[in-house]
Each structure stands twice: as structure tokens, then as C-alpha cells.
C-alpha positions as a printed Julia matrix, in Angstrom:
144×3 Matrix{Float64}:
 64.12  185.85  201.66
 61.35  183.87  203.67
 58.84  185.94  202.05
 60.14  185.12  198.48
 60.14  181.76  199.03
 56.51  181.77  200.49
 55.49  183.67  197.64
 57.01  181.11  195.43
 55.44  178.47  197.0
 52.06  179.84  196.61
 52.31  180.64  193.13
 53.74  177.08  192.31
 50.53  175.74  194.14
 48.51  177.79  192.15
 49.84  177.01  188.82
 49.61  173.1   189.86
 46.09  173.76  190.4
 45.01  175.36  187.44
 46.96  172.62  185.08
 45.28  169.75  186.71
 41.77  170.88  185.28
 38.54  169.73  186.73
 38.12  165.95  186.82
 34.92  164.75  184.7
 33.66  163.11  187.83
 33.57  166.39  189.83
 32.46  168.5   186.79
 29.3   170.46  187.53
 27.27  170.45  184.31
 25.6   173.54  183.23
 22.53  171.83  181.96
 20.79  168.62  181.5
 22.29  167.84  178.1
 25.99  168.46  179.56
 24.86  165.88  182.24
 23.77  163.31  180.1
 26.77  163.76  177.81
 29.31  163.48  181.07
 27.26  160.43  182.12
 27.85  158.83  178.8
 31.59  159.47  178.66
 31.88  158.21  181.93
 29.97  154.95  181.13
 32.24  154.23  178.11
 35.24  154.83  180.41
 33.78  152.3   182.99
 33.07  149.82  180.42
 36.36  149.98  178.76
 38.39  149.59  182.22
 36.1   146.48  182.93
 36.59  145.14  179.7
 32.98  144.19  179.09
 32.79  144.1   175.38
 28.59  144.25  175.38
 28.75  147.53  177.54
 31.77  148.82  175.48
 29.76  148.17  172.16
 26.23  149.61  173.49
 27.74  152.91  174.0
 28.67  153.18  170.31
 26.4   154.32  167.51
 25.79  151.82  164.74
 27.84  153.97  161.94
 30.79  154.91  164.52
 34.26  155.51  163.46
 36.74  154.85  166.26
 40.31  155.38  166.55
 42.13  152.94  168.74
 45.41  152.92  166.88
 47.37  155.88  165.13
 45.93  156.7   161.94
 43.61  153.62  161.99
 39.65  154.35  162.02
 37.49  151.17  163.12
 33.83  150.71  162.39
 31.68  149.07  165.18
 31.83  145.88  163.15
 35.51  145.92  163.05
 35.29  146.68  166.99
 33.03  143.67  167.45
 35.85  141.51  165.58
 38.5   142.74  168.01
 39.44  140.75  171.02
 38.17  142.94  174.09
 41.97  143.0   175.29
 42.69  144.92  172.02
 40.24  148.03  173.02
 40.17  147.89  176.78
 41.89  150.55  179.12
 44.51  148.93  181.12
 44.29  150.49  184.47
 43.3   154.06  185.54
 41.62  156.4   183.1
 41.08  160.18  184.14
 39.19  162.58  182.06
 39.38  166.18  182.67
 38.56  169.72  181.46
 35.35  168.91  179.33
 33.92  171.31  176.87
 30.74  170.92  175.24
 29.62  172.03  171.89
 25.91  170.91  171.16
 23.72  171.41  168.46
 20.31  169.67  168.67
 21.05  166.09  168.75
 24.77  166.32  167.89
 27.48  167.1   170.31
 31.43  167.45  170.57
 32.98  166.55  173.75
 36.39  167.58  174.03
 38.43  166.41  177.13
 42.0   165.83  178.68
 42.24  162.06  178.61
 45.09  160.56  180.97
 45.72  156.8   180.38
 48.14  155.67  182.95
 51.74  155.33  181.39
 50.29  156.56  177.81
 50.27  160.24  179.55
 47.82  163.25  178.73
 46.01  163.34  175.38
 43.48  165.44  173.95
 40.51  163.42  173.12
 37.45  164.31  170.84
 34.1   162.45  171.04
 31.38  163.34  168.46
 28.04  162.07  169.96
 24.54  161.5   168.43
 21.49  161.59  170.46
 19.2   158.55  169.25
 16.24  157.11  170.99
 16.9   159.5   173.83
 20.62  158.15  174.51
 23.68  159.77  173.46
 25.98  157.23  171.52
 29.58  157.88  170.21
 29.8   157.95  166.64
 33.56  159.21  166.56
 36.35  159.4   168.66
 39.85  160.54  167.97
 42.48  160.87  170.71
 45.24  163.04  169.69
 48.96  161.22  169.74
 47.5   158.06  170.21
């Protein structure tokens, strides 16, 4: 009986750790490109938490399309016209389980995103490297 409880506890612990995923801050990039992309996404998240409009906009490509509301894509110009409160993260944001698909100067970064009470979402960042810097050209967050 005790052995069965211990085995159940061990199995539950393993499942819990597997389902949590690797936080982006702890992810060990496989190469320099993954490192640069990871840093770009983390800068973006920090800027949105801080509400610093200039830092937020600096991370977006001039021709970006961003989903901040369900079924609505916004351009960089439309982001500029919004109040910062409309596009800042309120509170803690966690990214995990990064997956990178890179071809030349274009990349797709797929992540699990946890935004406080909004819960877990899949997020998809399309990035373009321009003048040595990775910029966000498209963001889609599932069920957002």
C-alpha cells in the first residue's frame, strides 16, 4: 500500500515537471541565432510589462501585424495610436517551451505564454532580422 502511494507520488511529480516546460529565461539556446531570438522575445515581454511605449514599439518591424484582440490584426501605426494601457501586460508573464524555425533572416518562435488570469496560450512570433537585430513582424496568440 505504501509502495503504491510512493509510486503514485513519484509519477505525479514527474508529470507535473514535464507539463511545466522550460521557462524561456532558463532555456539553453542551441546556437547564437536562438540566443538572439530568445533575448528579443524577453526584451519584448519586459517592455510590455513596464509599459514603456518606446521600448515596445522598438521591438516591432515597421510592417508588423500584431494580434492584441481576438480576430483583430494591428499595424505598427495602429499600435502607436493606442494608449500604452491597451497593449501592456498587467503583471507577471511567463514564456516557456520555445521552438525555433529559422530560415536565413526569418524565424518563427513558438512559445507557451502564461499571462496571469488569462492562463496558458500558444504564442507565435514571426521575426525578421534587419540591420543585425531581430524584430517582431507578426504575433498571434491562440485563444486571445
